[in-house]
C-alpha positions in Angstrom: 9.1 11.0 -4.9 5.9 10.6 -3.1 5.5 8.8 0.3 2.0 7.7 0.7 0.1 8.3 4.0 -0.6 5.4 6.2 -4.0 6.8 7.2 -7.0 7.6 5.0 -6.7 11.3 4.3 -10.4 11.9 3.7 -11.5 10.4 7.0 -8.9 12.4 8.8 -9.9 15.7 7.3 -13.7 15.0 7.8 -13.3 13.9 11.4 -10.9 16.9 12.2 -13.5 19.3 10.9 -16.2 17.7 13.1 -14.1 17.3 16.1 -13.1 21.0 15.9 -16.6 22.2 16.6 -18.1 22.5 13.2 -21.9 22.5 13.2 -23.3 19.0 13.2 -24.5 17.8 9.7 -25.8 14.7 8.1 -23.1 12.4 6.6 -23.6 9.6 4.1 -20.3 9.0 2.4 -18.5 6.0 0.9 -14.7 6.4 1.0 -12.5 4.1 -1.0 -8.9 3.1 0.0 -6.2 1.1 -1.5 -6.6 -2.7 -2.0 -10.3 -2.5 -2.6 -11.0 -1.4 1.0 -14.2 0.8 1.5 -15.5 2.8 4.4 -18.9 4.1 5.0 -19.3 7.2 7.1 -22.9 8.1 8.1 -25.1 9.6 10.7 -27.9 7.0 10.9 -29.4 8.1 14.3 -28.6 11.8 14.9 -26.2 14.4 13.4 -24.0 14.1 16.5 -23.4 10.4 16.2 -21.0 9.3 13.4 -21.0 5.6 12.3 -17.7 4.5 10.6 -17.7 1.1 9.0 -15.0 -0.7 7.0 -15.2 -3.5 4.5 -11.9 -5.5 3.8 -11.7 -8.3 1.3 -9.6 -10.5 3.6 -11.1 -9.7 6.9 -11.9 -13.3 7.7 -8.4 -14.2 7.3 -7.2 -11.3 9.4 -9.6 -12.3 12.2 -7.8 -15.8 12.3 -4.5 -13.9 13.0 -5.9 -11.7 15.8 -7.5 -8.7 14.0 -10.5 -8.7 16.3 -8.2 -8.4 19.3 -6.3 -5.6 17.7 -9.3 -3.6 16.8 -10.7 -4.0 20.3 -7.5 -2.8 21.7 -7.6 0.4 19.6 -11.4 1.1 19.6 -12.8 -0.8 22.5 -15.4 1.7 23.9 -16.5 2.8 20.3 -17.2 -0.6 18.8 -20.8 -1.4 17.9 -22.4 -4.3 15.8 -21.0 -4.2 12.2 -23.2 -2.4 9.7 -24.8 -4.8 7.1 -22.4 -5.2 4.2 -19.3 -4.2 6.3 -16.9 -6.2 8.7 -16.4 -3.7 11.5 -18.0 -0.6 12.8 -17.5 2.0 15.4 -19.9 4.8 16.6 -18.5 8.2 17.6 -20.7 10.6 19.8 -19.6 14.2 19.1 -21.2 15.1 22.4 -19.0 12.7 24.3 -15.5 13.4 22.9 -12.3 13.6 25.1 -11.8 17.1 26.5 -8.1 17.5 25.7 -7.1 18.6 22.2 -4.3 16.0 22.0 -6.6 13.2 22.9 -9.1 14.2 20.2 -6.3 14.4 17.7 -5.2 11.0 18.7 -8.7 9.6 18.3 -8.9 11.0 14.8 -5.7 9.5 13.8 -6.7 6.1 15.2 -9.9 6.1 13.3 -8.1 7.2 10.1 -5.8 4.3 10.7 -8.6 1.7 10.9 -7.4 -0.3 7.7 -3.8 -0.2 8.8 -4.7 -1.4 12.3 -6.8 -4.3 10.8 -4.0 -5.3 8.5 -1.4 -5.1 11.3 -2.8 -8.2 13.1 -0.7 -10.9 11.2 2.5 -8.7 11.4 2.0 -8.3 15.2 1.5 -12.0 15.6 4.7 -12.7 13.5 6.6 -10.2 15.6 5.4 -12.0 18.8 6.3 -15.4 17.3 9.8 -14.1 16.5 10.4 -13.0 20.2 9.2 -16.4 21.5 11.3 -18.3 19.1 14.3 -16.2 19.7 14.0 -16.8 23.5 13.7 -20.4 22.9 16.7 -20.4 20.5 18.8 -18.7 23.2 18.7 -21.8 25.2 20.4 -24.0 22.7 23.5 -24.0 20.6 23.3 -24.1 16.7 24.0 -27.9 16.9 21.5 -28.8 19.6 18.5 -26.7 18.5 15.4 -28.7 17.7 14.5 -29.1 14.0 11.2 -27.3 14.6 12.8 -24.3 16.1 15.0 -23.9 12.9 12.0 -24.1 10.7 10.2 -21.3 12.5 6.5 -20.6 12.7 3.7 -21.1 10.2 3.4 -19.1 7.0 0.4 -16.7 7.4 -1.1 -15.8 4.1 -3.4 -12.8 3.5 -5.3 -12.6 0.2 -5.7 -9.0 0.3 -6.2 -8.4 -3.4 -7.6 -10.3 -6.3 -4.8 -12.8 -7.4 -2.2 -11.2 -4.9 -1.3 -12.0 -1.4 1.1 -11.2 1.5 2.9 -14.2 3.1 4.4 -13.6 6.6 6.7 -16.1 8.4 8.6 -15.7 11.7 11.8 -17.5 12.5 14.1 -17.3 15.6 16.4 -14.8 13.9 14.1 -12.9 11.4 10.7 -12.3 10.0 10.1 -12.7 6.3 7.4 -10.9 4.4 6.6 -11.8 0.9 4.5 -9.9 -1.5 3.1 -11.6 -4.6 2.2 -9.0 -7.3 0.7 -9.3 -10.7 1.8 -7.1 -13.6 -1.0 -6.6 -16.1 1.1 -5.1 -18.9 4.5 -5.8 -20.3 5.7 -2.3 -19.7 4.7 -2.5 -16.1 6.9 -5.6 -15.8 9.9 -3.8 -17.2 9.4 -0.8 -14.9 8.8 -3.0 -11.9 12.1 -5.0 -12.6 14.0 -1.7 -12.7 12.5 -0.5 -9.5 13.0 -3.8 -7.7 16.6 -4.1 -8.9 17.2 -0.6 -7.5 15.8 -1.7 -4.1 18.3 -4.6 -4.1 21.4 -2.5 -5.3 20.8 0.5 -3.3 21.3 -1.3 -0.1 24.8 -2.4 -1.3 25.8 1.0 -2.6 24.6 3.4 0.0 26.1 3.1 3.5 23.2 4.7 5.2 20.9 2.0 3.9 23.0 -1.0 5.4 20.4 -1.2 8.3 17.5 -1.3 6.0 15.7 -4.8 5.5 17.2 -7.1 2.8 15.0 -7.1 -0.4 15.0 -9.9 -2.8 12.8 -10.5 -5.9 12.2 -13.4 -8.4 9.4 -14.8 -10.6 9.4 -18.2 -8.9 8.0 -18.6 -5.4 10.6 -18.4 -2.7 11.5 -21.5 -0.7 9.6 -20.2 2.3 6.4 -20.8 0.3 7.3 -24.4 -0.8 4.4 -25.9 1.2 1.8 -23.1 0.6 -1.1 -24.2 -1.5 -2.7 -22.2 -4.3 0.3 -20.3 -5.5 -0.1 -18.9 -9.1 2.0 -20.3 -11.9 4.8 -17.8 -12.5 5.7 -19.2 -15.9 4.3 -16.4 -17.9 6.3 -13.8 -15.9 3.2 -11.9 -14.9 3.6 -12.8 -11.1 6.6 -11.5 -9.1 7.5 -12.3 -5.6 9.2 -9.5 -3.4 10.7 -10.7 -0.2 11.6 -8.4 2.7 13.8 -9.8 5.4 13.3 -8.1 8.8 16.2 -8.7 11.2 16.0 -8.3 15.0 17.0 -4.6 14.8 13.7 -4.0 12.9 11.5 -6.0 15.3 12.1 -4.1 18.5 9.0 -2.8 20.4 10.2 0.8 19.8 10.3 0.3 15.9 7.4 -2.2 15.5 4.6 0.3 14.9 6.4 2.3 12.3 7.9 -0.8 10.4 4.4 -2.4 10.1 3.1 0.8 8.7 6.0 1.1 6.3 5.7 -2.4 4.9 2.0 -2.4 4.5 2.2 0.5 2.0 4.8 -1.2 0.0 2.6 -2.5 -2.7 0.7 0.8 -3.1 4.0 2.8 -3.1 5.5 0.4 -5.8 2.6 0.5 -8.3 2.0 4.1 -7.8 5.6 5.0 -8.8 5.5 2.6 -11.8 2.4 4.6 -13.1 4.0 7.9 -12.1 7.1 7.0 -14.1 5.1 6.0 -17.2 3.1 9.3 -17.0 6.4 11.2 -16.8 7.8 9.4 -19.8 4.7 10.1 -21.8 4.9 13.8 -20.9 8.5 13.9 -22.0 7.6 12.2 -25.2 4.8 14.7 -26.0 7.0 17.6 -25.3 9.8 16.2 -27.4 7.2 15.6 -30.4 5.9 19.2 -30.0 9.5 20.5 -30.2 10.2 18.5 -33.3 7.0 19.8 -35.0 8.0 23.4 -34.1 11.5 22.8 -35.8 9.7 21.4 -38.9 7.3 24.4 -39.1 10.2 26.8 -38.9 12.2 24.9 -41.6 9.3 25.3 -44.2 10.4 27.6 -47.1 8.8 31.1 -47.0 8.9 31.4 -50.9 6.5 28.5 -51.6 4.1 28.7 -54.5 0.6 30.0 -53.8 -2.4 29.3 -55.8 -4.6 32.3 -56.9 -7.8 32.8 -58.8 -8.8 35.3 -61.6 -12.1 36.9 -61.7 -13.2 34.3 -64.3 -12.4 31.5 -62.0 -9.2 30.3 -63.7 -6.3 29.5 -61.3 -2.6 30.2 -61.6 0.5 29.8 -59.4 2.7 32.7 -58.2 6.0 32.8 -56.5 5.9 34.3 -53.0 
């Protein structure tokens, strides 16, 4: 089983090489990431200044939920005007890097996590809303709590892929994260159902997973999305909704960063393993077919009739 990296591996390896004292060289490279995200690494001015730009399909939605503030917090002194065609850019001067090796490694990792940090904004906002609602709820009993407090915050929707979205909603006792995912093929739908059922059942069977988030899935939109416009019709079964329920133990400041990284990669992890399972089954089928053909070839009679020709061109059969 493969656990996907949170950072972009190509950016991390390229910057690690440049930060380690490698001779400056011209760069003009476009790097693709999951969910249609693209990076552009270039040296437009000099070989010692690397411009890193990112394009995210849902960047405008992310800005509404605080992405600009998160990116300024992470990359403040390196931010420059966005490169044309991209949403956000930073400029790194190789002649003005931190002196300490640990600080350089931290900068490399932060730059490689640019997509993760941009996508983290609505999650951080939901976690902050949870803390605020939980504090307000502690002042009331369950009978005297205002209706608005029970309903929780607004549903934040991020259309991060074509026809797919992430919905995030904070309440006073939990944060609910809902993925809508589209299965293009019937086999993907079957594999997906098996995987998702395992997510649901594993938490019940394995004691060590009792503290994991609750996972639910269905083809119809969950009740949390009742007032969300523009949801796709799930009547054909192609759209599934996977719900993660994060409880207070998952929302502590100590675990916030790791849990946001985990849940962001769920869709990529999920569909990757569907494709990996199909590839594995196809490999087993080809091997089994080759074994059957080998058995058939061994079962062929050795004394089969062979056709021969005489000098005059006439043919006759002989027993082997």
